[in-house]
DSSP file (Angstrom, degrees, kcal/mol; ACC not computed):
  #  RESIDUE AA STRUCTURE BP1 BP2  ACC     N-H-->O    O-->H-N    N-H-->O    O-->H-N    TCO  KAPPA ALPHA  PHI   PSI    X-CA   Y-CA   Z-CA
    1    1 A M              0   0    0      0, 0.0   103,-1.4     0, 0.0     2,-0.5   0.000 360.0 360.0 360.0 137.1  154.5  166.4   82.2
    2    2 A V  B     -A  103   0A   0    101,-0.2     2,-0.4   103,-0.1   101,-0.2  -0.944 360.0-148.0-112.5 127.2  151.2  164.8   83.1
    3    3 A V        -     0   0    0     99,-0.9     2,-0.4    -2,-0.5    99,-0.0  -0.766  24.0-117.1 -91.7 136.9  148.8  163.9   80.5
    4    4 A N        -     0   0    0     -2,-0.4     2,-0.5     1,-0.0    33,-0.0  -0.606  19.1-135.9 -78.6 127.8  145.1  164.1   81.4
    5    5 A Y        -     0   0    0     -2,-0.4     2,-0.6    31,-0.1    35,-0.1  -0.710  23.4-155.5 -79.2 127.7  143.2  160.8   81.4
    6    6 A I        -     0   0    0     -2,-0.5     2,-0.3     0, 0.0    27,-0.0  -0.930   5.3-153.1-115.0 121.0  139.9  161.5   79.7
    7    7 A F        -     0   0    0     -2,-0.6     2,-0.0     1,-0.1    26,-0.0  -0.688  25.9-117.3 -84.3 142.4  136.9  159.4   80.4
    8    8 A T     >  -     0   0    0     -2,-0.3     4,-2.4     1,-0.1     5,-0.2  -0.325  26.3-108.0 -71.7 163.0  134.3  159.2   77.6
    9    9 A T  H  > S+     0   0    0      1,-0.2     4,-2.4     2,-0.2     5,-0.2   0.886 122.3  53.7 -58.5 -39.5  130.8  160.6   78.2
   10   10 A F  H  > S+     0   0    0      2,-0.2     4,-2.1     1,-0.2    -1,-0.2   0.925 108.2  48.7 -61.8 -45.4  129.6  157.0   78.2
   11   11 A Q  H  > S+     0   0    0      1,-0.2     4,-2.0     2,-0.2    -2,-0.2   0.908 111.9  49.1 -62.8 -42.1  132.1  155.9   80.9
   12   12 A V  H  X S+     0   0    0     -4,-2.4     4,-2.6     1,-0.2    -1,-0.2   0.915 109.8  51.3 -64.4 -42.1  131.2  158.9   83.1
   13   13 A S  H  X S+     0   0    0     -4,-2.4     4,-2.3     1,-0.2    -1,-0.2   0.879 109.2  51.3 -63.9 -35.8  127.5  158.1   82.7
   14   14 A K  H  X S+     0   0    0     -4,-2.1     4,-2.4     2,-0.2    -1,-0.2   0.876 109.7  50.0 -66.8 -37.2  128.2  154.5   83.7
   15   15 A L  H  X S+     0   0    0     -4,-2.0     4,-2.5     2,-0.2    -2,-0.2   0.913 109.7  50.4 -66.0 -42.3  130.1  155.7   86.8
   16   16 A V  H  X S+     0   0    0     -4,-2.6     4,-2.1     1,-0.2    11,-0.2   0.929 112.8  47.2 -59.2 -45.3  127.2  158.0   87.7
   17   17 A E  H  X S+     0   0    0     -4,-2.3     4,-2.9     1,-0.2    -2,-0.2   0.895 110.7  52.0 -63.0 -41.9  124.8  155.0   87.4
   18   18 A S  H  X S+     0   0    0     -4,-2.4     4,-2.5     2,-0.2     5,-0.2   0.896 108.8  49.8 -63.8 -41.3  127.1  152.8   89.4
   19   19 A V  H  X>S+     0   0    0     -4,-2.5     4,-2.7     2,-0.2     6,-0.8   0.930 113.7  46.2 -63.3 -44.4  127.3  155.4   92.3
   20   20 A Y  H  X5S+     0   0    0     -4,-2.1     4,-2.0     4,-0.2    -2,-0.2   0.941 115.7  44.8 -63.8 -46.9  123.5  155.6   92.3
   21   21 A N  H  <5S+     0   0    0     -4,-2.9    -1,-0.2     1,-0.2    -2,-0.2   0.854 120.2  41.2 -66.4 -34.5  123.0  151.8   92.2
   22   22 A G  H  <5S+     0   0    0     -4,-2.5    -2,-0.2    -5,-0.2    -1,-0.2   0.836 136.0  11.1 -82.2 -34.3  125.6  151.2   94.8
   23   23 A C  H  <5S-     0   0    0     -4,-2.7    -3,-0.2    -5,-0.2    -2,-0.2   0.557  89.3-121.1-123.0 -14.6  124.9  154.0   97.3
   24   24 A G     << +     0   0    0     -4,-2.0     2,-0.5    -5,-0.7    -4,-0.2   0.704  69.6 134.1  75.2  18.5  121.6  155.5   96.2
   25   25 A V        -     0   0    0     -6,-0.8     2,-0.6    -9,-0.1    -1,-0.3  -0.872  52.3-138.9-106.8 132.6  123.4  158.9   95.8
   26   26 A V        +     0   0    0     -2,-0.5     2,-0.3    -3,-0.1    -9,-0.1  -0.801  28.9 173.5 -90.8 122.7  122.8  161.1   92.8
   27   27 A V        -     0   0    0     -2,-0.6     2,-0.2   -11,-0.2    -7,-0.1  -0.877  23.7-125.0-123.8 159.8  126.0  162.6   91.5
   28   28 A S     >  -     0   0    0     -2,-0.3     4,-1.9     1,-0.1     5,-0.1  -0.534  27.8-107.5 -99.0 167.5  126.7  164.7   88.4
   29   29 A N  H  > S+     0   0    0      1,-0.2     4,-2.6     2,-0.2     5,-0.2   0.892 122.8  56.3 -56.7 -39.8  129.2  164.1   85.6
   30   30 A K  H  > S+     0   0    0      1,-0.2     4,-2.6     2,-0.2     5,-0.2   0.903 103.5  53.2 -61.7 -41.6  131.1  167.1   87.0
   31   31 A N  H  > S+     0   0    0      1,-0.2     4,-2.2     2,-0.2    -1,-0.2   0.930 111.1  46.6 -57.7 -45.8  131.3  165.3   90.4
   32   32 A I  H  X S+     0   0    0     -4,-1.9     4,-2.3     1,-0.2    -2,-0.2   0.936 112.8  48.3 -63.2 -47.7  132.8  162.3   88.7
   33   33 A R  H  X S+     0   0    0     -4,-2.6     4,-1.9     1,-0.2    -1,-0.2   0.885 112.3  49.0 -63.4 -39.4  135.3  164.2   86.7
   34   34 A E  H  X S+     0   0    0     -4,-2.6     4,-2.1     2,-0.2    -1,-0.2   0.899 110.9  50.3 -66.6 -40.2  136.4  166.3   89.7
   35   35 A R  H  X S+     0   0    0     -4,-2.2     4,-2.6    -5,-0.2    -2,-0.2   0.901 108.5  52.3 -65.1 -39.8  136.9  163.1   91.8
   36   36 A V  H  X S+     0   0    0     -4,-2.3     4,-2.3     1,-0.2    -1,-0.2   0.902 108.5  51.5 -61.9 -40.9  138.9  161.5   89.0
   37   37 A K  H  X S+     0   0    0     -4,-1.9     4,-2.4     2,-0.2    -2,-0.2   0.911 110.8  47.9 -62.0 -42.4  141.2  164.6   88.9
   38   38 A I  H  X S+     0   0    0     -4,-2.1     4,-2.5     2,-0.2    -2,-0.2   0.926 111.9  48.9 -65.1 -44.9  141.7  164.4   92.7
   39   39 A L  H  X S+     0   0    0     -4,-2.6     4,-2.5     1,-0.2    -1,-0.2   0.886 111.6  49.8 -63.0 -38.5  142.5  160.7   92.6
   40   40 A K  H  X S+     0   0    0     -4,-2.3     4,-2.7     2,-0.2    -1,-0.2   0.924 109.8  50.6 -66.6 -43.2  145.0  161.3   89.7
   41   41 A K  H  X S+     0   0    0     -4,-2.4     4,-2.2     1,-0.2    -2,-0.2   0.926 111.8  48.2 -59.7 -44.8  146.7  164.1   91.6
   42   42 A D  H  X S+     0   0    0     -4,-2.5     4,-2.6     1,-0.2     5,-0.2   0.920 110.9  51.0 -61.1 -44.2  147.0  161.9   94.7
   43   43 A Y  H  X S+     0   0    0     -4,-2.5     4,-2.7     1,-0.2    -2,-0.2   0.927 109.7  49.5 -59.6 -45.7  148.4  159.0   92.6
   44   44 A V  H  X S+     0   0    0     -4,-2.7     4,-2.2     1,-0.2    -1,-0.2   0.902 111.3  49.7 -62.7 -41.4  151.0  161.3   91.0
   45   45 A E  H  X S+     0   0    0     -4,-2.2     4,-2.4     2,-0.2    -1,-0.2   0.933 112.5  46.5 -63.5 -45.2  152.1  162.5   94.4
   46   46 A V  H  X S+     0   0    0     -4,-2.6     4,-2.8     1,-0.2    -2,-0.2   0.910 110.8  52.8 -64.5 -40.2  152.4  159.0   95.8
   47   47 A R  H  X S+     0   0    0     -4,-2.7     4,-1.1    -5,-0.2    -1,-0.2   0.901 108.8  50.3 -61.5 -39.7  154.3  157.9   92.8
   48   48 A Q  H  < S+     0   0    0     -4,-2.2     4,-0.5     2,-0.2     3,-0.4   0.920 111.2  48.9 -63.3 -42.9  156.7  160.8   93.2
   49   49 A L  H >< S+     0   0    0     -4,-2.4     3,-1.5     1,-0.2     6,-0.3   0.926 109.7  51.2 -61.0 -44.7  157.2  159.8   96.9
   50   50 A L  H 3< S+     0   0    0     -4,-2.8    -1,-0.2     1,-0.3    -2,-0.2   0.710 100.3  63.7 -69.3 -19.1  157.8  156.2   96.0
   51   51 A S  T 3< S+     0   0    0     -4,-1.1     2,-0.3    -3,-0.4    -1,-0.3   0.636  86.0  91.5 -78.0 -12.1  160.4  157.2   93.4
   52   52 A M  S X  S-     0   0    0     -3,-1.5     3,-1.5    -4,-0.5    -3,-0.0  -0.633  86.2-123.7 -83.4 142.3  162.5  158.6   96.3
   53   53 A N  T 3  S+     0   0    0     -2,-0.3    -1,-0.1     1,-0.3    -3,-0.0   0.797 105.1  48.3 -57.0 -35.1  165.0  156.2   97.8
   54   54 A D  T 3  S+     0   0    0     16,-0.1     2,-0.4    -5,-0.1    13,-0.3   0.481  96.1  84.9 -90.7  -1.6  163.8  156.4  101.4
   55   55 A C    <   +     0   0    0     -3,-1.5     2,-0.3    -6,-0.3    11,-0.2  -0.828  48.1 169.5-109.4 140.3  160.0  156.0  100.7
   56   56 A E  E     -B   65   0B   0      9,-2.3     9,-3.4    -2,-0.4     2,-0.6  -0.930  31.6-119.7-137.8 161.3  158.1  152.7  100.4
   57   57 A L  E     -B   64   0B   0     -2,-0.3     2,-1.0     7,-0.2     7,-0.2  -0.928  15.7-144.6-105.3 123.7  154.4  151.7  100.2
   58   58 A D  E  >> -B   63   0B   0      5,-2.9     4,-3.2    -2,-0.6     5,-0.7  -0.781  13.3-162.8 -83.1 105.7  153.2  149.4  102.9
   59   59 A H  T  45S+     0   0    0     -2,-1.0    -1,-0.2     1,-0.2    34,-0.1   0.756  83.7  57.6 -66.9 -24.7  150.7  147.4  100.8
   60   60 A D  T  45S+     0   0    0      1,-0.1    -1,-0.2     3,-0.1    -2,-0.0   0.919 122.8  21.9 -71.0 -43.0  148.9  146.0  103.8
   61   61 A S  T  45S-     0   0    0     -3,-0.3    -2,-0.2     2,-0.2    -1,-0.1   0.690  96.5-127.9 -98.1 -21.3  148.1  149.4  105.3
   62   62 A G  T  <5 +     0   0    0     -4,-3.2    27,-3.8     1,-0.3     2,-0.4   0.664  63.3 136.9  80.3  16.2  148.3  151.6  102.2
   63   63 A R  E   < -BC  58  88B   0     -5,-0.7    -5,-2.9    25,-0.2     2,-0.5  -0.777  57.9-126.3-101.8 140.1  150.6  154.0  104.0
   64   64 A V  E     -B   57   0B   0     20,-0.7     2,-0.4    23,-0.5    -7,-0.2  -0.728  36.3-160.0 -78.9 127.9  153.8  155.6  102.5
   65   65 A T  E     +B   56   0B   0     -9,-3.4    -9,-2.3    -2,-0.5     2,-0.3  -0.868  25.7 144.7-117.9 147.9  156.5  154.8  105.0
   66   66 A A        -     0   0    0     -2,-0.4   -11,-0.1   -11,-0.2   -12,-0.0  -0.941  50.4 -89.0-164.6 160.0  160.0  156.3  105.6
   67   67 A D     >  -     0   0    0    -13,-0.3     4,-2.2    -2,-0.3     5,-0.2  -0.310  45.5-101.9 -74.3 166.5  162.1  156.9  108.6
   68   68 A T  H  > S+     0   0    0      1,-0.2     4,-2.3     2,-0.2     5,-0.2   0.878 120.6  50.4 -57.9 -43.7  161.7  160.1  110.6
   69   69 A L  H  > S+     0   0    0      1,-0.2     4,-2.3     2,-0.2    -1,-0.2   0.891 108.9  52.0 -64.4 -39.1  164.8  161.7  109.2
   70   70 A A  H  > S+     0   0    0      2,-0.2     4,-2.6     1,-0.2    -1,-0.2   0.917 110.2  48.7 -63.6 -42.7  163.8  161.0  105.6
   71   71 A W  H  X S+     0   0    0     -4,-2.2     4,-2.8     2,-0.2    -2,-0.2   0.926 110.2  51.6 -62.4 -43.9  160.3  162.6  106.3
   72   72 A E  H  X S+     0   0    0     -4,-2.3     4,-1.1     1,-0.2    -2,-0.2   0.921 113.0  44.4 -60.0 -44.8  161.9  165.6  107.8
   73   73 A E  H  X S+     0   0    0     -4,-2.3     4,-1.1     1,-0.2     3,-0.4   0.914 113.9  50.5 -65.1 -43.4  164.3  166.1  104.8
   74   74 A L  H >X S+     0   0    0     -4,-2.6     4,-2.9     1,-0.2     3,-0.6   0.919 108.4  51.6 -60.4 -44.9  161.4  165.5  102.4
   75   75 A L  H 3< S+     0   0    0     -4,-2.8    -1,-0.2     1,-0.2    -2,-0.2   0.711 100.5  62.9 -71.9 -19.5  159.1  168.0  104.0
   76   76 A K  H 3< S+     0   0    0     -4,-1.1    -1,-0.2    -3,-0.4    -2,-0.2   0.892 116.2  31.0 -65.8 -38.5  161.8  170.7  103.9
   77   77 A G  H << S+     0   0    0     -4,-1.1    -2,-0.2    -3,-0.6    -1,-0.1   0.832 137.5  20.8 -89.0 -36.2  161.7  170.5  100.1
   78   78 A I    ><  +     0   0    0     -4,-2.9     3,-1.8    -5,-0.2    -1,-0.2  -0.654  65.9 172.7-135.6  76.9  158.1  169.5   99.5
   79   79 A P  G >  S+     0   0    0      0, 0.0     3,-1.8     0, 0.0     4,-0.2   0.788  73.7  65.5 -61.9 -29.5  156.0  170.5  102.6
   80   80 A N  G >  S+     0   0    0      1,-0.3     3,-0.7     2,-0.1     4,-0.1   0.641  88.8  69.3 -70.8 -10.4  152.6  169.7  101.0
   81   81 A F  G X  S+     0   0    0     -3,-1.8     3,-1.8     1,-0.2    -1,-0.3   0.525  72.2  92.9 -79.9  -5.1  153.6  166.0  100.8
   82   82 A G  G X  S+     0   0    0     -3,-1.8     3,-1.8     1,-0.3     4,-0.4   0.782  70.0  70.6 -57.8 -28.0  153.4  165.8  104.6
   83   83 A K  G X> S+     0   0    0     -3,-0.7     4,-3.1     1,-0.3     3,-1.4   0.807  87.6  65.3 -60.2 -27.5  149.8  164.7  104.3
   84   84 A W  G <4 S+     0   0    0     -3,-1.8   -20,-0.7     1,-0.3    -1,-0.3   0.558  83.4  74.3 -76.0  -6.1  151.1  161.3  103.0
   85   85 A R  G <4 S+     0   0    0     -3,-1.8    -1,-0.3    -4,-0.2    -2,-0.2   0.796 120.6  11.2 -69.8 -27.2  152.7  160.6  106.3
   86   86 A Y  T <4 S+     0   0    0     -3,-1.4    -2,-0.2    -4,-0.4     2,-0.2   0.625 107.5  93.0-123.0 -27.4  149.2  159.9  107.6
   87   87 A K     <  -     0   0    0     -4,-3.1   -23,-0.5    -5,-0.2     2,-0.3  -0.486  69.6-131.8 -75.0 142.4  146.9  159.7  104.6
   88   88 A L  B     -C   63   0B   0     -2,-0.2   -25,-0.2   -25,-0.1   -26,-0.1  -0.641  20.9-171.7 -96.5 151.8  146.4  156.3  103.2
   89   89 A C    >   +     0   0    0    -27,-3.8     3,-1.4    -2,-0.3   -27,-0.1  -0.543  21.2 159.8-133.9  66.4  146.6  155.2   99.6
   90   90 A P  T 3  S+     0   0    0      0, 0.0     3,-0.2     0, 0.0   -28,-0.1   0.671  73.1  50.0 -69.2 -15.8  145.2  151.6   99.9
   91   91 A R  T 3>  +     0   0    0      1,-0.2     4,-2.4   -29,-0.1     3,-0.4   0.015  68.4 123.9-110.2  28.0  144.4  151.4   96.2
   92   92 A H  H <> S+     0   0    0     -3,-1.4     4,-2.7     1,-0.2     5,-0.2   0.889  73.6  53.8 -56.1 -41.7  147.7  152.6   94.8
   93   93 A D  H  > S+     0   0    0     -3,-0.2     4,-1.8     1,-0.2    -1,-0.2   0.880 109.2  48.5 -62.8 -37.6  148.1  149.4   92.7
   94   94 A E  H  > S+     0   0    0     -3,-0.4     4,-1.6     2,-0.2    -1,-0.2   0.916 111.8  48.9 -67.8 -42.4  144.7  149.9   91.1
   95   95 A F  H  X S+     0   0    0     -4,-2.4     4,-3.5     1,-0.2     5,-0.3   0.893 108.2  55.2 -62.9 -38.5  145.5  153.6   90.3
   96   96 A E  H  X S+     0   0    0     -4,-2.7     4,-2.6     1,-0.2    -1,-0.2   0.906 105.3  51.9 -61.3 -41.3  148.8  152.5   88.8
   97   97 A A  H  < S+     0   0    0     -4,-1.8    -1,-0.2     1,-0.2     4,-0.2   0.858 117.0  40.3 -62.9 -34.2  146.9  150.1   86.5
   98   98 A I  H  < S+     0   0    0     -4,-1.6    -2,-0.2     1,-0.1     3,-0.2   0.924 129.3  25.5 -77.7 -46.6  144.7  153.0   85.4
   99   99 A Y  H >X S+     0   0    0     -4,-3.5     3,-2.0     1,-0.2     4,-0.9   0.569  89.6  95.5-101.0 -10.9  147.2  155.8   85.2
  100  100 A E  T 3< S+     0   0    0     -4,-2.6     3,-0.4    -5,-0.3    -1,-0.2   0.845  95.9  37.9 -57.2 -37.3  150.6  154.2   84.6
  101  101 A N  T 34 S+     0   0    0     -4,-0.2    -1,-0.3    -5,-0.2    -2,-0.1   0.470 109.9  65.5 -89.0  -1.3  150.5  154.7   80.8
  102  102 A D  T <4 S+     0   0    0     -3,-2.0   -99,-0.9   -97,-0.0     2,-0.3   0.577  97.6  56.4 -95.9 -12.5  148.8  158.1   81.2
  103  103 A S  B  <  -A    2   0A   0     -4,-0.9     2,-0.4    -3,-0.4  -101,-0.2  -0.894  59.8-158.9-124.8 149.6  151.7  159.9   82.9
  104  104 A T              0   0    0   -103,-1.4    -3,-0.0    -2,-0.3    -2,-0.0  -0.926 360.0 360.0-120.6 153.0  155.3  160.6   82.0
  105  105 A T              0   0    0     -2,-0.4  -103,-0.1  -103,-0.0    -1,-0.1   0.429 360.0 360.0-102.5 360.0  157.9  161.5   84.5
């Protein structure tokens, strides 16, 4: 079961302000909340991968690594995890600090 991490209205408004101040881009509260959902989903998937014996996180590159046979077996059972063979998760440790107490396995 995954518990939804909920940002307060104040926190979301601060994020909107930070994006504007940092990039000059205006985003809405909805944009922030949707992005947080996507990041959480990615974190949960990577955490599931890392819980498997053959998968590790290369902290230098942010890539989930496993040998070719392990990836082939994994993708037979969970094909949508194939994206993690190439997609990076360089901030996994930061996400873990945010979400580790928010999810149960």
